[in-house]
N, C-alpha and C positions, 0 to 999 in steps of 0.2 A: 448582404442578404443573398443566400443562394437561391437558385430558382427551383420551382416545384417540378415534379415529374409530369410527363404527359398523362392525362386522365388520373388525377391524384386519388379520387375515391376508388376507382377500379384497381389502381396499383395497391392501395391500402388493403383492399379485399384480398388480393393475391398474396401480399406479404403476410397477412394474418393467417391465411389458410396454409401457406407453404413454407414458413420460416419460424424460427424460435426467437425472433427479435422481440424486444419489449415494446409495449404500447407507446412509450415515450419516443423510442427510436423511430418507429413507423410514423408517428404523428409529426415529429420534426422533419422527417424526410418528405412526407406528402403534404406538408404545410396545412395539416388539419389539427383539430383539438384532440387531446388525449382521450377525452370522454367519447368522441366520435369513434375512435379506434376501439374502445371498450365496447361500444354499441355494436360495431361490426362483428366483434368476436362473440357477443351474446346473441347475434342474429336479429337485433332490433333496428339497426341502421343499415342502409344500403341493401335492402331486400331486392332481389332480382338483378342486382348489378353483377355482371360477370367479371371475374378477376382478370386484370391485365398484367401480363408477365413483363416486368421491367428489364429482364435479362435479354429477352428476345429483341426488345426495342433498342438495346444498347445503352440504357440509362443506368444499369447496375451490372456488376459482374458477380459470379458465384463467389470469387475470392472476397469481394467487398462484403457480401452478406455473411460469409463465414467469419471474417474478422470482427464484424459488429456483433454477431451472435455470441462469440466467445468473450467479448468485452462489453458489458452492458452500458458503460459510460462512453463508448465510442459511437459517434453519430455516423449514419450512412452518408456517403458522399456520392452525389450524382456524377456520372461519367459524362464529360463534355467532349464529344467526338464531332469533328467536322465531317459531315456527310458529303461525299463527292457525288454530284449529280451529273451523269453523263448525258451529253447532248445527242439526241437521236437525229439532229439536224442533218448530219452527213448522209443519212440513208434516205431522207425525204427528198423527192424530186420537187424542185421549186417551180412554181408556175411562172412561165415567161409570157408577159403580155404581148398582144399582137404587134404592137409598135416596136418591140425589141426583136421579134422573130425574124424580121427582115434584116436585122443586123448579124444574124448567125453566119451566113456565108462570108460577110465582111470580116468577121472575127476569125473564121477558118483561114481566110487569105492572110490575115495578119500573123497568125501562128505559123503558117507555112513559110512566110518570108522571114520572120524573126526567130523562129525555133525549128529549123528544118530537121533537127534530129528526132522530133516527135513522129511517131508512126501515125498513119491515117486513122487507125482505130482509136488512138489516144486523143487526137484532135476531135474526132467525132464524139467521143464520150464527154470531153470537156465542154464543147460548144453546144452539144445536143442536136447534132444533125446526123445524117446517115454517113456511113463509111464511103458509099458510092459518091455522095456529094463532095466529100473531101477529096477523093481521088480525081473527080472531074475538075475540081478547082485547081488541083496540083497540075493536071495535064492541060489546063486552060481550055477544057472542052465543056465547062459548065454553061448551061443555057443562057445565063445572064452575066458571063464573065466580064465583058467590057464595061459594065456599069458598076462593078464591085469596087469598093474603096476599103483598103485595109484599115480596120479599127481595132484598138486594144480592147479585148473582151473583159479584162479585169476592170478597166475604167468604166465600161458600160454596165458592169455588175452581172455579167453572165455566170461568172464563178470567181472565187477568191484567188489572191496571190499565192496563198498556201497551196491551193489545188494545182496551180500552174507549176510551182516549184517542185512539188512532189512528182508531177508528171515528167518534168525535165530530169530530175534525179533518176527516175526509173529508166528513162531513155538512155541516160549516160551509163548506167549500170549494164543495160542491154548491149550497148556498143562495146564496152570493155569486155563483156563476156564473149561477144562474137569475135573480137580480136584474139582472145585467148584460144577459143575453139579453132580459129583459122590457123593460128600458130601451131597448135597441137597437130592439126591435120597435115600441115606442111612438113613438120618433123616426122610424122608417121609415114608420109608419102616418100620421104627420102631414104627411109630405112629399108 
């Protein structure tokens, strides 16, 4: 058994008003009785219900309606599309509890030791501290440097492994680009 469209009565109202489909085709598609569709057409049923366009919602296509309009024995087929829902998670700043905030400088130190190719601004963005804090940790002039312990920020849940890998890839692309620019300037300087 095929599934019914979203808001079947409103969809039936729209199909009655906007297509030349038979009552049987509309009834079968909307999982309603043919007499109900007749009542919609006569204005006795579904008074005040605004028609719902199944094309806009992606449940039907114009081609499907045209094919069924031309052949009265052909039933309408609902379109089954998988809707991709994009996550807005990447744009939302996650709340970091007080207990984990003290781990941010430790995480910055870990990134400086294990991924030295990252710029201070990248580390600051990943961990959620200021660029000045990262610079002072790198220079060992951070106010509490002697009590810092390098801790893996991914393991502590400050950001994901995917975030770290994309930052490292970006840093590697920057280094390659800088080497190419330096090689170009050396060649240009010799000419």
